[in-house]
C-alpha positions as CSV (number, residue, x, y, z in Angstrom):
1,M,-0.2,0.0,-0.2
2,T,1.3,3.6,-0.8
3,K,2.4,5.4,2.0
4,K,0.8,8.7,2.6
5,I,2.7,12.0,3.7
6,L,1.2,15.3,4.7
7,I,3.2,18.6,4.0
8,V,2.4,21.5,6.2
9,D,3.9,24.6,5.3
10,D,2.7,28.1,4.6
11,Q,5.4,28.8,2.0
12,F,4.0,27.6,-1.3
13,G,7.6,27.2,-2.6
14,I,8.5,24.6,0.2
15,R,5.3,22.5,-0.3
16,I,6.0,22.3,-4.1
17,L,9.4,21.4,-3.6
18,L,8.9,18.6,-1.1
19,N,5.7,17.6,-3.1
20,E,7.6,17.1,-6.2
21,I,10.5,15.2,-4.4
22,L,8.6,12.9,-2.5
23,Q,6.0,12.1,-5.3
24,K,8.9,11.0,-7.4
25,E,9.5,8.4,-4.5
26,G,5.9,7.1,-5.0
27,Y,4.2,8.4,-2.0
28,Q,0.7,9.7,-1.9
29,I,1.1,13.3,-1.1
30,Y,-1.2,15.9,0.6
31,Q,-0.6,19.4,1.1
32,A,-1.8,22.1,3.8
33,A,-0.8,25.8,4.2
34,N,-2.5,26.3,7.7
35,G,-3.3,24.4,10.9
36,P,-7.1,23.8,10.3
37,E,-6.3,22.3,6.6
38,A,-3.8,20.2,8.2
39,L,-6.0,18.9,10.9
40,S,-8.8,18.3,8.2
41,I,-6.6,16.2,6.0
42,T,-5.0,14.3,9.1
43,E,-8.8,13.5,10.0
44,E,-9.9,12.4,6.7
45,H,-6.6,10.7,5.2
46,N,-4.6,9.5,8.3
47,P,-1.4,10.1,6.6
48,D,1.9,7.8,7.8
49,L,3.8,10.8,8.3
50,V,3.6,14.8,8.5
51,L,6.3,17.2,7.3
52,L,5.4,20.1,9.9
53,D,6.6,23.7,9.5
54,M,6.7,24.9,13.1
55,K,6.2,28.9,12.1
56,I,2.9,29.2,10.6
57,P,0.7,32.1,10.7
58,G,-2.6,31.4,12.8
59,M,-2.3,28.2,14.5
60,S,1.3,27.5,15.4
61,G,3.3,24.6,14.6
62,P,3.2,23.2,18.3
63,E,-0.5,23.8,18.4
64,I,-0.9,21.8,15.2
65,L,1.2,18.9,16.4
66,A,-0.4,18.7,19.7
67,E,-4.1,18.6,18.1
68,M,-2.7,15.7,15.6
69,K,-1.5,13.8,18.3
70,K,-4.7,14.2,20.1
71,M,-6.2,12.6,16.9
72,D,-3.5,9.8,16.5
73,A,-1.0,9.5,19.2
74,G,1.2,7.3,17.1
75,I,1.4,9.7,14.0
76,G,4.9,10.3,12.6
77,V,5.9,13.9,12.4
78,I,9.0,15.6,11.1
79,I,9.5,19.2,12.1
80,M,10.9,21.9,10.0
81,T,12.2,24.9,11.9
82,A,14.3,28.2,11.3
83,Y,17.7,27.5,12.6
84,G,18.2,28.2,16.3
85,E,14.6,27.4,17.5
86,H,15.9,25.5,20.3
87,E,12.9,25.9,22.7
88,M,10.5,25.0,20.0
89,I,12.3,21.9,18.9
90,K,12.7,20.8,22.5
91,S,8.7,21.2,22.9
92,A,8.2,19.4,20.1
93,Q,10.5,16.5,20.9
94,K,8.3,16.1,24.2
95,L,5.5,15.7,22.0
96,G,7.2,12.7,20.1
97,V,8.4,13.9,16.7
98,V,10.5,11.8,14.9
99,A,13.2,14.1,13.4
100,H,13.8,17.8,12.8
101,F,15.3,19.8,10.0
102,S,16.5,23.5,10.2
103,K,15.7,25.8,7.2
104,P,17.3,25.8,4.8
105,F,17.3,22.1,4.9
106,D,19.0,19.8,2.4
107,I,16.1,17.8,0.4
108,E,18.3,14.7,0.2
109,D,18.4,14.5,4.0
110,V,14.6,15.0,4.2
111,R,14.2,12.3,1.7
112,K,16.5,9.8,3.4
113,A,14.8,10.7,6.8
114,V,11.4,10.0,5.5
115,K,12.3,6.6,3.9
116,E,14.0,5.7,7.4
117,Y,10.6,6.3,9.1
118,L,8.6,4.8,6.7
119,F,10.6,1.8,6.3
120,G,13.0,1.5,9.1
121,G,16.1,1.9,7.3
122,N,15.9,-1.0,4.7
123,T,14.5,1.3,2.0
124,E,14.8,-0.9,-1.2
125,D,11.7,-1.5,-3.4
126,H,9.1,-0.8,-1.0
127,L,6.9,2.0,-2.5
128,G,3.8,1.1,-4.0
129,S,3.5,-2.2,-2.6
């Protein structure tokens, strides 16, 4: 079964970049620009992994993360932050994020972290099966 990934970022360019890279890997991609959209998609599509920007206008990343964990305590979340946001990273880690990346991030590092989380490090030919 195809793995589902939700990309949550208010920056259109970041969503498009991640969408393009991860879709080529064979994942089903959903995108959200804000918290309410992200929570609606989470409820409706139950993604296997969420890539969550922590600085989003309106509902903040930590608030979105907390609400997602209420819906599904086991949901995998990788957070994206601006460099140096140590307190936000620490609070997110307490909620059980699986990894974090500082922007600007290396897209290859993100791609590898996604595969590692979804397939436990053994990443050969697992997509679409």
